[in-house]
matplotlib code that plots the C-alpha trace (Angstrom):
import matplotlib.pyplot as plt

x = [-0.1, 1.3, 0.6, 2.7, 4.3, 7.8, 6.5, 4.7, 7.8, 10.0, 7.5, 7.1, 10.9, 11.4, 9.1, 11.3, 9.6, 7.3, 3.6, 0.2, -1.0, -4.7, -6.5, -8.4, -11.3, -12.2, -14.6, -11.7, -13.1, -10.5, -10.4, -8.3, -6.2, -7.1, -4.9, -3.4, -5.2, -5.2, -8.1, -9.0, -9.1, -12.2, -10.5, -10.6, -7.2, -7.6, -4.4, -4.7, -4.9, -3.6, -3.0, -5.6, -5.7, -8.7, -10.1, -12.2, -15.1, -15.2, -18.3, -20.2, -18.2, -15.0, -12.5, -12.6, -13.2]
y = [-0.1, 3.4, 5.8, 8.9, 10.9, 9.5, 5.9, 6.9, 8.6, 5.6, 3.3, 5.1, 5.7, 2.0, 1.5, 0.6, 2.7, 5.5, 4.1, 5.4, 5.6, 4.8, 4.2, 0.8, 0.2, -2.9, -3.9, -3.8, -0.5, 1.6, 5.4, 8.2, 10.1, 13.7, 15.6, 15.6, 17.9, 18.8, 17.5, 18.5, 15.8, 15.6, 16.2, 19.3, 20.6, 23.3, 22.6, 18.8, 17.9, 15.1, 14.9, 13.1, 11.6, 13.1, 10.6, 11.3, 9.0, 8.3, 7.2, 4.6, 5.4, 3.8, 3.1, -0.7, -2.2]
z = [0.0, -0.9, 2.0, 1.2, -1.4, -0.9, -1.2, -4.4, -5.8, -5.0, -6.5, -9.6, -10.1, -10.1, -13.1, -16.2, -19.0, -19.3, -19.9, -19.5, -15.8, -14.8, -11.7, -11.0, -8.4, -6.6, -9.5, -12.0, -13.6, -15.2, -14.7, -16.2, -13.6, -14.4, -11.7, -8.4, -6.0, -2.3, -0.2, 3.4, 5.9, 8.0, 11.3, 13.8, 12.4, 10.0, 8.2, 8.1, 4.3, 1.8, -1.8, -3.8, -7.3, -9.2, -11.6, -14.6, -15.7, -19.4, -21.3, -19.3, -16.2, -16.9, -19.7, -19.4, -22.8]

ax = plt.figure().add_subplot(projection="3d")
ax.plot(x, y, z, "-o")
ax.set_aspect("equal")
plt.show()
């Protein structure tokens, strides 16, 4: 499981070639990653936030063929 930006950077840096990147849910639906955004966490801390991958639904909800 990737839990922070350092783990993501290390994981991505180990990939051998540049390829398309998609997100996949538990039902194996594939989604386009539209952007990286900041998302506030639901805590009492005003400055408590994380990065989130914003996905985009395509066509019938996913890009799975």
